[in-house]
Structure formats: structure tokens, C-alpha cells
Predicted model as a PDB file, atoms N, CA, C, CB and O in Angstrom, pLDDT in the B-factor column:
MODEL        1                                                                  
ATOM      1  N   UNK A   1       0.853  -1.191   0.000  1.00 91.00           N  
ATOM      2  CA  UNK A   1       0.000   0.000   0.000  1.00 91.00           C  
ATOM      3  C   UNK A   1       0.894   1.247   0.000  1.00 91.00           C  
ATOM      4  CB  UNK A   1      -0.968   0.002   1.240  1.00 91.00           C  
ATOM      5  O   UNK A   1       1.631   1.463   0.962  1.00 91.00           O  
ATOM      6  N   UNK A   2       0.848   2.054  -1.032  1.00 93.00           N  
ATOM      7  CA  UNK A   2       1.702   3.247  -1.132  1.00 93.00           C  
ATOM      8  C   UNK A   2       1.425   4.285  -0.044  1.00 93.00           C  
ATOM      9  CB  UNK A   2       1.521   3.887  -2.485  1.00 93.00           C  
ATOM     10  O   UNK A   2       2.345   4.956   0.426  1.00 93.00           O  
ATOM     11  N   UNK A   3       0.159   4.417   0.353  1.00 96.00           N  
ATOM     12  CA  UNK A   3      -0.163   5.409   1.386  1.00 96.00           C  
ATOM     13  C   UNK A   3       0.466   5.028   2.730  1.00 96.00           C  
ATOM     14  CB  UNK A   3      -1.691   5.549   1.538  1.00 96.00           C  
ATOM     15  O   UNK A   3       1.000   5.870   3.451  1.00 96.00           O  
ATOM     16  N   UNK A   4       0.385   3.763   3.033  1.00 96.00           N  
ATOM     17  CA  UNK A   4       0.989   3.293   4.285  1.00 96.00           C  
ATOM     18  C   UNK A   4       2.511   3.455   4.244  1.00 96.00           C  
ATOM     19  CB  UNK A   4       0.616   1.814   4.546  1.00 96.00           C  
ATOM     20  O   UNK A   4       3.126   3.881   5.221  1.00 96.00           O  
ATOM     21  N   UNK A   5       3.113   3.107   3.088  1.00 96.00           N  
ATOM     22  CA  UNK A   5       4.550   3.245   2.928  1.00 96.00           C  
ATOM     23  C   UNK A   5       4.966   4.705   3.094  1.00 96.00           C  
ATOM     24  CB  UNK A   5       4.992   2.711   1.559  1.00 96.00           C  
ATOM     25  O   UNK A   5       5.960   4.997   3.758  1.00 96.00           O  
ATOM     26  N   UNK A   6       4.206   5.621   2.492  1.00 96.00           N  
ATOM     27  CA  UNK A   6       4.504   7.049   2.595  1.00 96.00           C  
ATOM     28  C   UNK A   6       4.367   7.526   4.047  1.00 96.00           C  
ATOM     29  CB  UNK A   6       3.566   7.863   1.672  1.00 96.00           C  
ATOM     30  O   UNK A   6       5.210   8.282   4.529  1.00 96.00           O  
ATOM     31  N   UNK A   7       3.322   7.093   4.738  1.00 97.00           N  
ATOM     32  CA  UNK A   7       3.117   7.482   6.133  1.00 97.00           C  
ATOM     33  C   UNK A   7       4.260   6.963   7.008  1.00 97.00           C  
ATOM     34  CB  UNK A   7       1.763   6.949   6.650  1.00 97.00           C  
ATOM     35  O   UNK A   7       4.763   7.693   7.862  1.00 97.00           O  
ATOM     36  N   UNK A   8       4.665   5.736   6.808  1.00 97.00           N  
ATOM     37  CA  UNK A   8       5.771   5.165   7.590  1.00 97.00           C  
ATOM     38  C   UNK A   8       7.082   5.879   7.292  1.00 97.00           C  
ATOM     39  CB  UNK A   8       5.917   3.666   7.299  1.00 97.00           C  
ATOM     40  O   UNK A   8       7.889   6.113   8.191  1.00 97.00           O  
ATOM     41  N   UNK A   9       7.286   6.221   6.029  1.00 97.00           N  
ATOM     42  CA  UNK A   9       8.505   6.935   5.644  1.00 97.00           C  
ATOM     43  C   UNK A   9       8.544   8.311   6.320  1.00 97.00           C  
ATOM     44  CB  UNK A   9       8.587   7.085   4.099  1.00 97.00           C  
ATOM     45  O   UNK A   9       9.579   8.716   6.850  1.00 97.00           O  
ATOM     46  N   UNK A  10       7.426   9.019   6.300  1.00 97.00           N  
ATOM     47  CA  UNK A  10       7.357  10.333   6.960  1.00 97.00           C  
ATOM     48  C   UNK A  10       7.620  10.189   8.456  1.00 97.00           C  
ATOM     49  CB  UNK A  10       5.973  10.996   6.722  1.00 97.00           C  
ATOM     50  O   UNK A  10       8.353  10.978   9.052  1.00 97.00           O  
ATOM     51  N   UNK A  11       7.011   9.169   9.048  1.00 97.00           N  
ATOM     52  CA  UNK A  11       7.190   8.947  10.483  1.00 97.00           C  
ATOM     53  C   UNK A  11       8.658   8.670  10.800  1.00 97.00           C  
ATOM     54  CB  UNK A  11       6.308   7.775  10.966  1.00 97.00           C  
ATOM     55  O   UNK A  11       9.205   9.200  11.767  1.00 97.00           O  
ATOM     56  N   UNK A  12       9.289   7.833   9.973  1.00 98.00           N  
ATOM     57  CA  UNK A  12      10.709   7.515  10.183  1.00 98.00           C  
ATOM     58  C   UNK A  12      11.576   8.758  10.015  1.00 98.00           C  
ATOM     59  CB  UNK A  12      11.168   6.417   9.205  1.00 98.00           C  
ATOM     60  O   UNK A  12      12.537   8.943  10.762  1.00 98.00           O  
ATOM     61  N   UNK A  13      11.257   9.600   9.057  1.00 98.00           N  
ATOM     62  CA  UNK A  13      12.014  10.835   8.864  1.00 98.00           C  
ATOM     63  C   UNK A  13      11.911  11.724  10.102  1.00 98.00           C  
ATOM     64  CB  UNK A  13      11.510  11.589   7.618  1.00 98.00           C  
ATOM     65  O   UNK A  13      12.904  12.311  10.533  1.00 98.00           O  
ATOM     66  N   UNK A  14      10.725  11.822  10.663  1.00 98.00           N  
ATOM     67  CA  UNK A  14      10.537  12.625  11.878  1.00 98.00           C  
ATOM     68  C   UNK A  14      11.322  12.038  13.051  1.00 98.00           C  
ATOM     69  CB  UNK A  14       9.041  12.714  12.238  1.00 98.00           C  
ATOM     70  O   UNK A  14      11.926  12.766  13.838  1.00 98.00           O  
ATOM     71  N   UNK A  15      11.302  10.713  13.151  1.00 98.00           N  
ATOM     72  CA  UNK A  15      12.072  10.057  14.217  1.00 98.00           C  
ATOM     73  C   UNK A  15      13.567  10.363  14.078  1.00 98.00           C  
ATOM     74  CB  UNK A  15      11.838   8.527  14.189  1.00 98.00           C  
ATOM     75  O   UNK A  15      14.243  10.664  15.061  1.00 98.00           O  
ATOM     76  N   UNK A  16      14.065  10.282  12.851  1.00 98.00           N  
ATOM     77  CA  UNK A  16      15.483  10.551  12.605  1.00 98.00           C  
ATOM     78  C   UNK A  16      15.807  11.995  12.959  1.00 98.00           C  
ATOM     79  CB  UNK A  16      15.850  10.261  11.132  1.00 98.00           C  
ATOM     80  O   UNK A  16      16.817  12.258  13.611  1.00 98.00           O  
ATOM     81  N   UNK A  17      14.964  12.935  12.538  1.00 98.00           N  
ATOM     82  CA  UNK A  17      15.191  14.351  12.849  1.00 98.00           C  
ATOM     83  C   UNK A  17      15.206  14.584  14.363  1.00 98.00           C  
ATOM     84  CB  UNK A  17      14.106  15.226  12.189  1.00 98.00           C  
ATOM     85  O   UNK A  17      16.053  15.309  14.885  1.00 98.00           O  
ATOM     86  N   UNK A  18      14.257  13.957  15.048  1.00 98.00           N  
ATOM     87  CA  UNK A  18      14.172  14.120  16.503  1.00 98.00           C  
ATOM     88  C   UNK A  18      15.417  13.562  17.184  1.00 98.00           C  
ATOM     89  CB  UNK A  18      12.914  13.425  17.051  1.00 98.00           C  
ATOM     90  O   UNK A  18      15.964  14.187  18.093  1.00 98.00           O  
ATOM     91  N   UNK A  19      15.857  12.405  16.753  1.00 98.00           N  
ATOM     92  CA  UNK A  19      17.063  11.799  17.341  1.00 98.00           C  
ATOM     93  C   UNK A  19      18.300  12.626  17.039  1.00 98.00           C  
ATOM     94  CB  UNK A  19      17.256  10.371  16.820  1.00 98.00           C  
ATOM     95  O   UNK A  19      19.165  12.784  17.901  1.00 98.00           O  
ATOM     96  N   UNK A  20      18.395  13.156  15.823  1.00 98.00           N  
ATOM     97  CA  UNK A  20      19.533  14.008  15.472  1.00 98.00           C  
ATOM     98  C   UNK A  20      19.544  15.268  16.327  1.00 98.00           C  
ATOM     99  CB  UNK A  20      19.492  14.381  13.981  1.00 98.00           C  
ATOM    100  O   UNK A  20      20.603  15.730  16.753  1.00 98.00           O  
ATOM    101  N   UNK A  21      18.376  15.813  16.571  1.00 98.00           N  
ATOM    102  CA  UNK A  21      18.264  17.008  17.407  1.00 98.00           C  
ATOM    103  C   UNK A  21      18.705  16.711  18.843  1.00 98.00           C  
ATOM    104  CB  UNK A  21      16.817  17.538  17.393  1.00 98.00           C  
ATOM    105  O   UNK A  21      19.443  17.486  19.450  1.00 98.00           O  
ATOM    106  N   UNK A  22      18.244  15.582  19.372  1.00 98.00           N  
ATOM    107  CA  UNK A  22      18.651  15.186  20.726  1.00 98.00           C  
ATOM    108  C   UNK A  22      20.151  14.958  20.800  1.00 98.00           C  
ATOM    109  CB  UNK A  22      17.908  13.917  21.163  1.00 98.00           C  
ATOM    110  O   UNK A  22      20.806  15.370  21.757  1.00 98.00           O  
ATOM    111  N   UNK A  23      20.690  14.300  19.782  1.00 98.00           N  
ATOM    112  CA  UNK A  23      22.126  14.027  19.753  1.00 98.00           C  
ATOM    113  C   UNK A  23      22.917  15.335  19.709  1.00 98.00           C  
ATOM    114  CB  UNK A  23      22.484  13.141  18.539  1.00 98.00           C  
ATOM    115  O   UNK A  23      23.933  15.476  20.390  1.00 98.00           O  
ATOM    116  N   UNK A  24      22.449  16.278  18.913  1.00 98.00           N  
ATOM    117  CA  UNK A  24      23.126  17.573  18.813  1.00 98.00           C  
ATOM    118  C   UNK A  24      23.122  18.294  20.164  1.00 98.00           C  
ATOM    119  CB  UNK A  24      22.451  18.452  17.738  1.00 98.00           C  
ATOM    120  O   UNK A  24      24.134  18.861  20.577  1.00 98.00           O  
ATOM    121  N   UNK A  25      21.977  18.265  20.843  1.00 98.00           N  
ATOM    122  CA  UNK A  25      21.883  18.897  22.165  1.00 98.00           C  
ATOM    123  C   UNK A  25      22.812  18.218  23.164  1.00 98.00           C  
ATOM    124  CB  UNK A  25      20.437  18.852  22.680  1.00 98.00           C  
ATOM    125  O   UNK A  25      23.479  18.887  23.953  1.00 98.00           O  
ATOM    126  N   UNK A  26      22.853  16.887  23.128  1.00 98.00           N  
ATOM    127  CA  UNK A  26      23.724  16.144  24.040  1.00 98.00           C  
ATOM    128  C   UNK A  26      25.203  16.413  23.762  1.00 98.00           C  
ATOM    129  CB  UNK A  26      23.441  14.649  23.933  1.00 98.00           C  
ATOM    130  O   UNK A  26      26.005  16.519  24.689  1.00 98.00           O  
ATOM    131  N   UNK A  27      25.555  16.522  22.483  1.00 98.00           N  
ATOM    132  CA  UNK A  27      26.945  16.829  22.137  1.00 98.00           C  
ATOM    133  C   UNK A  27      27.325  18.222  22.638  1.00 98.00           C  
ATOM    134  CB  UNK A  27      27.159  16.732  20.609  1.00 98.00           C  
ATOM    135  O   UNK A  27      28.426  18.433  23.146  1.00 98.00           O  
ATOM    136  N   UNK A  28      26.411  19.152  22.489  1.00 98.00           N  
ATOM    137  CA  UNK A  28      26.640  20.515  22.965  1.00 98.00           C  
ATOM    138  C   UNK A  28      26.812  20.518  24.482  1.00 98.00           C  
ATOM    139  CB  UNK A  28      25.476  21.442  22.552  1.00 98.00           C  
ATOM    140  O   UNK A  28      27.712  21.170  25.011  1.00 98.00           O  
ATOM    141  N   UNK A  29      25.947  19.791  25.169  1.00 98.00           N  
ATOM    142  CA  UNK A  29      26.026  19.695  26.627  1.00 98.00           C  
ATOM    143  C   UNK A  29      27.348  19.047  27.052  1.00 98.00           C  
ATOM    144  CB  UNK A  29      24.829  18.885  27.181  1.00 98.00           C  
ATOM    145  O   UNK A  29      27.977  19.484  28.016  1.00 98.00           O  
ATOM    146  N   UNK A  30      27.757  18.016  26.334  1.00 98.00           N  
ATOM    147  CA  UNK A  30      29.019  17.339  26.631  1.00 98.00           C  
ATOM    148  C   UNK A  30      30.197  18.295  26.460  1.00 98.00           C  
ATOM    149  CB  UNK A  30      29.196  16.109  25.726  1.00 98.00           C  
ATOM    150  O   UNK A  30      31.106  18.325  27.289  1.00 98.00           O  
ATOM    151  N   UNK A  31      30.175  19.067  25.388  1.00 98.00           N  
ATOM    152  CA  UNK A  31      31.249  20.029  25.138  1.00 98.00           C  
ATOM    153  C   UNK A  31      31.306  21.070  26.256  1.00 98.00           C  
ATOM    154  CB  UNK A  31      31.049  20.720  23.773  1.00 98.00           C  
ATOM    155  O   UNK A  31      32.386  21.395  26.751  1.00 98.00           O  
ATOM    156  N   UNK A  32      30.148  21.590  26.651  1.00 98.00           N  
ATOM    157  CA  UNK A  32      30.110  22.565  27.746  1.00 98.00           C  
ATOM    158  C   UNK A  32      30.627  21.952  29.043  1.00 98.00           C  
ATOM    159  CB  UNK A  32      28.681  23.092  27.947  1.00 98.00           C  
ATOM    160  O   UNK A  32      31.366  22.596  29.788  1.00 98.00           O  
ATOM    161  N   UNK A  33      30.243  20.722  29.308  1.00 98.00           N  
ATOM    162  CA  UNK A  33      30.687  20.050  30.532  1.00 98.00           C  
ATOM    163  C   UNK A  33      32.197  19.846  30.523  1.00 98.00           C  
ATOM    164  CB  UNK A  33      29.974  18.701  30.693  1.00 98.00           C  
ATOM    165  O   UNK A  33      32.855  20.031  31.547  1.00 98.00           O  
ATOM    166  N   UNK A  34      32.741  19.471  29.387  1.00 98.00           N  
ATOM    167  CA  UNK A  34      34.197  19.300  29.274  1.00 98.00           C  
ATOM    168  C   UNK A  34      34.916  20.616  29.514  1.00 98.00           C  
ATOM    169  CB  UNK A  34      34.572  18.742  27.891  1.00 98.00           C  
ATOM    170  O   UNK A  34      35.927  20.665  30.215  1.00 98.00           O  
ATOM    171  N   UNK A  35      34.382  21.693  28.921  1.00 98.00           N  
ATOM    172  CA  UNK A  35      35.000  23.005  29.094  1.00 98.00           C  
ATOM    173  C   UNK A  35      34.945  23.443  30.559  1.00 98.00           C  
ATOM    174  CB  UNK A  35      34.304  24.047  28.200  1.00 98.00           C  
ATOM    175  O   UNK A  35      35.913  23.991  31.086  1.00 98.00           O  
ATOM    176  N   UNK A  36      33.813  23.201  31.209  1.00 98.00           N  
ATOM    177  CA  UNK A  36      33.692  23.545  32.629  1.00 98.00           C  
ATOM    178  C   UNK A  36      34.683  22.736  33.463  1.00 98.00           C  
ATOM    179  CB  UNK A  36      32.250  23.299  33.127  1.00 98.00           C  
ATOM    180  O   UNK A  36      35.339  23.275  34.355  1.00 98.00           O  
ATOM    181  N   UNK A  37      34.787  21.459  33.173  1.00 98.00           N  
ATOM    182  CA  UNK A  37      35.714  20.606  33.909  1.00 98.00           C  
ATOM    183  C   UNK A  37      37.152  21.094  33.728  1.00 98.00           C  
ATOM    184  CB  UNK A  37      35.583  19.143  33.446  1.00 98.00           C  
ATOM    185  O   UNK A  37      37.923  21.153  34.686  1.00 98.00           O  
ATOM    186  N   UNK A  38      37.497  21.438  32.505  1.00 98.00           N  
ATOM    187  CA  UNK A  38      38.848  21.949  32.237  1.00 98.00           C  
ATOM    188  C   UNK A  38      39.078  23.254  33.007  1.00 98.00           C  
ATOM    189  CB  UNK A  38      39.057  22.175  30.710  1.00 98.00           C  
ATOM    190  O   UNK A  38      40.144  23.455  33.590  1.00 98.00           O  
ATOM    191  N   UNK A  39      38.087  24.128  33.006  1.00 98.00           N  
ATOM    192  CA  UNK A  39      38.195  25.394  33.723  1.00 98.00           C  
ATOM    193  C   UNK A  39      38.388  25.166  35.224  1.00 98.00           C  
ATOM    194  CB  UNK A  39      36.949  26.251  33.474  1.00 98.00           C  
ATOM    195  O   UNK A  39      39.267  25.767  35.842  1.00 98.00           O  
ATOM    196  N   UNK A  40      37.564  24.298  35.801  1.00 98.00           N  
ATOM    197  CA  UNK A  40      37.672  24.025  37.238  1.00 98.00           C  
ATOM    198  C   UNK A  40      39.005  23.358  37.578  1.00 98.00           C  
ATOM    199  CB  UNK A  40      36.508  23.135  37.699  1.00 98.00           C  
ATOM    200  O   UNK A  40      39.592  23.624  38.627  1.00 98.00           O  
ATOM    201  N   UNK A  41      39.473  22.498  36.689  1.00 98.00           N  
ATOM    202  CA  UNK A  41      40.761  21.841  36.906  1.00 98.00           C  
ATOM    203  C   UNK A  41      41.880  22.880  36.915  1.00 98.00           C  
ATOM    204  CB  UNK A  41      41.022  20.771  35.818  1.00 98.00           C  
ATOM    205  O   UNK A  41      42.774  22.830  37.759  1.00 98.00           O  
ATOM    206  N   UNK A  42      41.826  23.817  35.976  1.00 98.00           N  
ATOM    207  CA  UNK A  42      42.828  24.883  35.939  1.00 98.00           C  
ATOM    208  C   UNK A  42      42.768  25.749  37.193  1.00 98.00           C  
ATOM    209  CB  UNK A  42      42.633  25.751  34.697  1.00 98.00           C  
ATOM    210  O   UNK A  42      43.799  26.125  37.750  1.00 98.00           O  
ATOM    211  N   UNK A  43      41.558  26.057  37.627  1.00 98.00           N  
ATOM    212  CA  UNK A  43      41.402  26.864  38.842  1.00 98.00           C  
ATOM    213  C   UNK A  43      42.008  26.150  40.050  1.00 98.00           C  
ATOM    214  CB  UNK A  43      39.912  27.171  39.099  1.00 98.00           C  
ATOM    215  O   UNK A  43      42.707  26.763  40.856  1.00 98.00           O  
ATOM    216  N   UNK A  44      41.735  24.859  40.165  1.00 98.00           N  
ATOM    217  CA  UNK A  44      42.270  24.088  41.287  1.00 98.00           C  
ATOM    218  C   UNK A  44      43.791  24.026  41.223  1.00 98.00           C  
ATOM    219  CB  UNK A  44      41.681  22.670  41.296  1.00 98.00           C  
ATOM    220  O   UNK A  44      44.466  24.144  42.245  1.00 98.00           O  
ATOM    221  N   UNK A  45      44.326  23.841  40.027  1.00 98.00           N  
ATOM    222  CA  UNK A  45      45.780  23.786  39.868  1.00 98.00           C  
ATOM    223  C   UNK A  45      46.406  25.126  40.275  1.00 98.00           C  
ATOM    224  CB  UNK A  45      46.157  23.433  38.402  1.00 98.00           C  
ATOM    225  O   UNK A  45      47.433  25.158  40.952  1.00 98.00           O  
ATOM    226  N   UNK A  46      45.788  26.211  39.862  1.00 98.00           N  
ATOM    227  CA  UNK A  46      46.271  27.545  40.232  1.00 98.00           C  
ATOM    228  C   UNK A  46      46.200  27.734  41.742  1.00 98.00           C  
ATOM    229  CB  UNK A  46      45.450  28.640  39.517  1.00 98.00           C  
ATOM    230  O   UNK A  46      47.118  28.282  42.353  1.00 98.00           O  
ATOM    231  N   UNK A  47      45.115  27.282  42.330  1.00 98.00           N  
ATOM    232  CA  UNK A  47      44.957  27.381  43.784  1.00 98.00           C  
ATOM    233  C   UNK A  47      46.038  26.573  44.506  1.00 98.00           C  
ATOM    234  CB  UNK A  47      43.557  26.892  44.207  1.00 98.00           C  
ATOM    235  O   UNK A  47      46.621  27.043  45.482  1.00 98.00           O  
ATOM    236  N   UNK A  48      46.297  25.372  44.028  1.00 98.00           N  
ATOM    237  CA  UNK A  48      47.334  24.524  44.636  1.00 98.00           C  
ATOM    238  C   UNK A  48      48.710  25.187  44.526  1.00 98.00           C  
ATOM    239  CB  UNK A  48      47.359  23.130  43.960  1.00 98.00           C  
ATOM    240  O   UNK A  48      49.495  25.167  45.474  1.00 98.00           O  
ATOM    241  N   UNK A  49      48.989  25.767  43.370  1.00 98.00           N  
ATOM    242  CA  UNK A  49      50.276  26.446  43.193  1.00 98.00           C  
ATOM    243  C   UNK A  49      50.401  27.627  44.154  1.00 98.00           C  
ATOM    244  CB  UNK A  49      50.436  26.928  41.736  1.00 98.00           C  
ATOM    245  O   UNK A  49      51.458  27.847  44.744  1.00 98.00           O  
ATOM    246  N   UNK A  50      49.333  28.369  44.303  1.00 98.00           N  
ATOM    247  CA  UNK A  50      49.336  29.512  45.210  1.00 98.00           C  
ATOM    248  C   UNK A  50      49.559  29.059  46.655  1.00 98.00           C  
ATOM    249  CB  UNK A  50      48.015  30.291  45.093  1.00 98.00           C  
ATOM    250  O   UNK A  50      50.349  29.660  47.384  1.00 98.00           O  
ATOM    251  N   UNK A  51      48.871  28.016  47.057  1.00 98.00           N  
ATOM    252  CA  UNK A  51      49.036  27.501  48.415  1.00 98.00           C  
ATOM    253  C   UNK A  51      50.449  26.979  48.639  1.00 98.00           C  
ATOM    254  CB  UNK A  51      48.018  26.394  48.692  1.00 98.00           C  
ATOM    255  O   UNK A  51      51.034  27.181  49.703  1.00 98.00           O  
ATOM    256  N   UNK A  52      50.987  26.313  47.637  1.00 98.00           N  
ATOM    257  CA  UNK A  52      52.350  25.803  47.737  1.00 98.00           C  
ATOM    258  C   UNK A  52      53.340  26.962  47.906  1.00 98.00           C  
ATOM    259  CB  UNK A  52      52.707  24.963  46.489  1.00 98.00           C  
ATOM    260  O   UNK A  52      54.279  26.886  48.698  1.00 98.00           O  
ATOM    261  N   UNK A  53      53.109  28.027  47.148  1.00 98.00           N  
ATOM    262  CA  UNK A  53      53.953  29.218  47.252  1.00 98.00           C  
ATOM    263  C   UNK A  53      53.869  29.826  48.656  1.00 98.00           C  
ATOM    264  CB  UNK A  53      53.539  30.262  46.195  1.00 98.00           C  
ATOM    265  O   UNK A  53      54.883  30.220  49.232  1.00 98.00           O  
ATOM    266  N   UNK A  54      52.651  29.896  49.196  1.00 98.00           N  
ATOM    267  CA  UNK A  54      52.462  30.434  50.548  1.00 98.00           C  
ATOM    268  C   UNK A  54      53.200  29.572  51.574  1.00 98.00           C  
ATOM    269  CB  UNK A  54      50.956  30.511  50.898  1.00 98.00           C  
ATOM    270  O   UNK A  54      53.828  30.094  52.496  1.00 98.00           O  
ATOM    271  N   UNK A  55      53.122  28.281  51.412  1.00 98.00           N  
ATOM    272  CA  UNK A  55      53.807  27.376  52.341  1.00 98.00           C  
ATOM    273  C   UNK A  55      55.319  27.604  52.257  1.00 98.00           C  
ATOM    274  CB  UNK A  55      53.457  25.886  52.026  1.00 98.00           C  
ATOM    275  O   UNK A  55      55.990  27.667  53.287  1.00 98.00           O  
ATOM    276  N   UNK A  56      55.854  27.727  51.057  1.00 98.00           N  
ATOM    277  CA  UNK A  56      57.287  27.963  50.888  1.00 98.00           C  
ATOM    278  C   UNK A  56      57.701  29.279  51.555  1.00 98.00           C  
ATOM    279  CB  UNK A  56      57.656  27.983  49.390  1.00 98.00           C  
ATOM    280  O   UNK A  56      58.734  29.354  52.221  1.00 98.00           O  
ATOM    281  N   UNK A  57      56.878  30.311  51.362  1.00 98.00           N  
ATOM    282  CA  UNK A  57      57.183  31.607  51.977  1.00 98.00           C  
ATOM    283  C   UNK A  57      57.155  31.525  53.503  1.00 98.00           C  
ATOM    284  CB  UNK A  57      56.189  32.668  51.495  1.00 98.00           C  
ATOM    285  O   UNK A  57      57.999  32.111  54.181  1.00 98.00           O  
ATOM    286  N   UNK A  58      56.189  30.802  54.025  1.00 98.00           N  
ATOM    287  CA  UNK A  58      56.103  30.644  55.484  1.00 98.00           C  
ATOM    288  C   UNK A  58      57.291  29.847  56.019  1.00 98.00           C  
ATOM    289  CB  UNK A  58      54.783  29.949  55.873  1.00 98.00           C  
ATOM    290  O   UNK A  58      57.798  30.133  57.104  1.00 98.00           O  
ATOM    291  N   UNK A  59      57.725  28.859  55.265  1.00 98.00           N  
ATOM    292  CA  UNK A  59      58.907  28.093  55.669  1.00 98.00           C  
ATOM    293  C   UNK A  59      60.135  28.998  55.731  1.00 98.00           C  
ATOM    294  CB  UNK A  59      59.155  26.923  54.692  1.00 98.00           C  
ATOM    295  O   UNK A  59      60.932  28.908  56.665  1.00 98.00           O  
ATOM    296  N   UNK A  60      60.282  29.863  54.741  1.00 97.00           N  
ATOM    297  CA  UNK A  60      61.409  30.795  54.722  1.00 97.00           C  
ATOM    298  C   UNK A  60      61.360  31.727  55.928  1.00 97.00           C  
ATOM    299  CB  UNK A  60      61.409  31.611  53.420  1.00 97.00           C  
ATOM    300  O   UNK A  60      62.369  31.980  56.586  1.00 97.00           O  
ATOM    301  N   UNK A  61      60.156  32.231  56.198  1.00 97.00           N  
ATOM    302  CA  UNK A  61      60.003  33.126  57.355  1.00 97.00           C  
ATOM    303  C   UNK A  61      60.344  32.414  58.654  1.00 97.00           C  
ATOM    304  CB  UNK A  61      58.574  33.674  57.423  1.00 97.00           C  
ATOM    305  O   UNK A  61      61.007  32.975  59.526  1.00 97.00           O  
ATOM    306  N   UNK A  62      59.887  31.178  58.775  1.00 97.00           N  
ATOM    307  CA  UNK A  62      60.194  30.398  59.973  1.00 97.00           C  
ATOM    308  C   UNK A  62      61.697  30.169  60.115  1.00 97.00           C  
ATOM    309  CB  UNK A  62      59.462  29.054  59.935  1.00 97.00           C  
ATOM    310  O   UNK A  62      62.247  30.249  61.213  1.00 97.00           O  
ATOM    311  N   UNK A  63      62.342  29.887  59.004  1.00 96.00           N  
ATOM    312  CA  UNK A  63      63.784  29.696  59.046  1.00 96.00           C  
ATOM    313  C   UNK A  63      64.484  30.978  59.469  1.00 96.00           C  
ATOM    314  CB  UNK A  63      64.305  29.232  57.686  1.00 96.00           C  
ATOM    315  O   UNK A  63      65.432  30.935  60.253  1.00 96.00           O  
ATOM    316  N   UNK A  64      64.031  32.111  58.964  1.00 95.00           N  
ATOM    317  CA  UNK A  64      64.625  33.403  59.334  1.00 95.00           C  
ATOM    318  C   UNK A  64      64.434  33.679  60.821  1.00 95.00           C  
ATOM    319  CB  UNK A  64      64.006  34.542  58.502  1.00 95.00           C  
ATOM    320  O   UNK A  64      65.359  34.102  61.514  1.00 95.00           O  
ATOM    321  N   UNK A  65      63.227  33.433  61.291  1.00 96.00           N  
ATOM    322  CA  UNK A  65      62.949  33.655  62.716  1.00 96.00           C  
ATOM    323  C   UNK A  65      63.811  32.728  63.566  1.00 96.00           C  
ATOM    324  CB  UNK A  65      61.444  33.427  63.026  1.00 96.00           C  
ATOM    325  O   UNK A  65      64.345  33.141  64.596  1.00 96.00           O  
ATOM    326  N   UNK A  66      63.944  31.507  63.146  1.00 94.00           N  
ATOM    327  CA  UNK A  66      64.763  30.539  63.863  1.00 94.00           C  
ATOM    328  C   UNK A  66      66.234  30.993  63.893  1.00 94.00           C  
ATOM    329  CB  UNK A  66      64.639  29.143  63.206  1.00 94.00           C  
ATOM    330  O   UNK A  66      66.899  30.886  64.924  1.00 94.00           O  
ATOM    331  N   UNK A  67      66.731  31.497  62.763  1.00 92.00           N  
ATOM    332  CA  UNK A  67      68.105  31.986  62.705  1.00 92.00           C  
ATOM    333  C   UNK A  67      68.312  33.187  63.621  1.00 92.00           C  
ATOM    334  CB  UNK A  67      68.472  32.355  61.272  1.00 92.00           C  
ATOM    335  O   UNK A  67      69.337  33.302  64.293  1.00 92.00           O  
ATOM    336  N   UNK A  68      67.321  34.081  63.639  1.00 91.00           N  
ATOM    337  CA  UNK A  68      67.427  35.276  64.463  1.00 91.00           C  
ATOM    338  C   UNK A  68      67.435  34.926  65.957  1.00 91.00           C  
ATOM    339  CB  UNK A  68      66.274  36.231  64.150  1.00 91.00           C  
ATOM    340  O   UNK A  68      68.067  35.614  66.759  1.00 91.00           O  
ATOM    341  N   UNK A  69      66.737  33.865  66.315  1.00 88.00           N  
ATOM    342  CA  UNK A  69      66.691  33.449  67.716  1.00 88.00           C  
ATOM    343  C   UNK A  69      68.030  32.922  68.177  1.00 88.00           C  
ATOM    344  CB  UNK A  69      65.622  32.392  67.923  1.00 88.00           C  
ATOM    345  O   UNK A  69      68.345  32.998  69.365  1.00 88.00           O  
ATOM    346  N   UNK A  70      68.812  32.399  67.281  1.00 83.00           N  
ATOM    347  CA  UNK A  70      70.104  31.809  67.639  1.00 83.00           C  
ATOM    348  C   UNK A  70      71.051  32.865  67.953  1.00 83.00           C  
ATOM    349  CB  UNK A  70      70.654  30.943  66.552  1.00 83.00           C  
ATOM    350  O   UNK A  70      72.204  32.583  68.281  1.00 83.00           O  
TER     351      UNK A  70                                                      
ENDMDL                                                                          
END                                                                             
């Protein structure tokens, strides 16, 4: 039956379009999530470096104070 075939074909085309749209949205969401993760990772790395620097500076100060006490 050509009418049934045409109706099924239209339905399948709509299904494909809907799935492609969902896939596109999911890919976009994945890309945003990756970018956010990279950003947060960089922020944490910067924070760790800053804290490490502070610790080194405090160690130097402690050594100076210790030397002055002698």
C-alpha cells in the first residue's frame, strides 16, 4: 500500500530528525561540561600552586625567625 509506505517513511524521517536534534543537544552539553571541567581543573591547579607558594614563603620566614633566635 503506497499510502501506508509514505506514512511510515514520513514517520521515520521525523524520528530521525528528533534523534539528530537530541544528539546535537547532548553533544553541545558534553562540550560545555568538558569546558567547565577543564576550567575548574585549571582553577584548582592555580589554587594549589598559590598555596604551595604560601607554604614555601612561610617556611622561609620560619627559618629566618629561627636563625634570628640563635
